[in-house]
C-alpha positions as CSV (number, residue, x, y, z in Angstrom):
1,M,79.0,37.0,92.9
2,E,77.2,39.5,95.3
3,I,79.3,42.3,97.0
4,K,77.9,43.3,100.6
5,Q,77.3,47.2,101.1
6,P,78.0,48.3,104.6
7,S,75.1,49.2,106.6
8,L,74.3,52.8,107.6
9,K,75.3,52.1,111.0
10,E,78.4,50.5,110.2
11,L,79.3,53.4,107.9
12,L,78.6,55.8,110.7
13,A,80.8,53.8,113.1
14,Q,83.7,53.9,110.9
15,R,83.3,57.7,110.3
16,Q,83.3,58.1,114.0
17,T,86.4,56.0,114.5
18,L,88.1,57.7,111.3
19,Q,87.3,61.2,113.0
20,Q,89.1,60.2,116.3
21,Q,91.9,59.0,114.3
22,V,92.3,62.4,112.5
23,A,91.8,64.4,115.7
24,A,94.7,62.2,117.4
25,A,97.1,62.6,114.6
26,R,96.3,66.3,114.2
27,Q,97.0,66.7,117.9
28,R,100.3,64.7,117.7
29,E,101.5,66.8,114.8
30,A,100.5,70.1,116.3
31,D,102.3,69.2,119.6
32,V,105.5,68.5,117.4
33,V,105.2,71.9,115.6
34,L,104.5,73.7,118.8
35,A,107.6,72.3,120.5
36,D,109.7,73.1,117.4
37,I,108.3,76.9,117.3
38,V,109.1,77.1,121.1
39,R,112.6,75.7,120.4
40,K,113.3,78.1,117.5
41,M,112.0,81.1,119.4
42,H,114.5,80.2,122.4
43,E,117.2,79.8,120.0
44,Y,116.7,83.1,118.2
45,Q,115.5,84.9,121.1
46,I,112.1,85.9,119.7
47,S,109.6,87.3,122.3
48,L,105.8,86.5,121.9
49,A,105.5,90.5,121.3
50,D,108.1,89.8,118.3
51,L,106.0,86.9,117.2
52,M,102.7,88.9,117.3
53,G,104.4,91.7,115.2
54,R,104.7,94.3,118.1
55,D,107.7,96.3,118.8
56,H,108.0,97.2,122.3
57,E,109.9,100.3,121.4
58,S,107.4,101.9,119.1
59,Q,103.7,100.7,119.3
60,N,101.3,102.2,117.0
61,V,98.8,103.5,119.4
62,T,95.8,105.5,118.0
63,V,94.7,108.2,120.5
64,A,91.1,109.5,120.2
65,A,91.0,113.2,119.3
66,V,90.2,115.8,121.9
67,P,86.8,117.6,121.1
68,K,88.0,121.3,120.0
69,Y,84.6,122.5,118.8
70,R,81.1,122.0,120.5
71,D,77.6,122.6,119.4
72,L,75.8,124.1,122.2
73,Q,72.5,123.2,120.8
74,S,73.1,119.6,120.2
75,G,75.8,118.9,122.1
76,A,77.8,117.4,119.2
77,T,81.7,117.9,119.4
78,W,84.1,118.0,116.6
79,S,87.9,117.7,116.8
80,G,88.8,119.7,113.9
81,R,90.0,116.9,112.0
82,G,88.3,115.6,108.8
83,R,85.5,117.2,107.2
84,A,83.5,119.5,109.2
85,P,80.0,118.8,110.6
86,H,77.1,120.5,109.1
87,W,76.6,122.6,112.3
88,I,79.9,124.5,111.8
89,V,80.2,124.9,108.2
90,D,80.1,128.6,107.0
91,K,80.1,129.8,110.5
92,N,82.6,131.3,112.8
93,R,84.4,128.4,114.4
94,D,85.8,130.6,117.1
95,D,82.0,130.7,118.5
96,F,82.0,127.0,119.0
97,L,85.4,126.7,120.5
98,V,85.6,124.5,123.7
99,R,87.0,126.4,126.5
100,A,89.1,124.7,129.2
């Protein structure tokens, strides 16, 4: 008794059909899950900001440091934070202060 193997064309068609079925099932389930999330957000009064982990009252915002020192030769600046650049090491920092 001989078992007929499907041809490449038949297998590709089956794969195409299965991929379409998988995509449709994924979309149906995602729609159900999304509706449940929205319902729970309304029920528990959860905002999108809460969901994203942001607090309107206290956002952690990083502010760039204002340059406090400037090298007149290169134009390089330093805020005074962190490790001192090579152009100011072992020199009087008052000579490099940025005047407002």
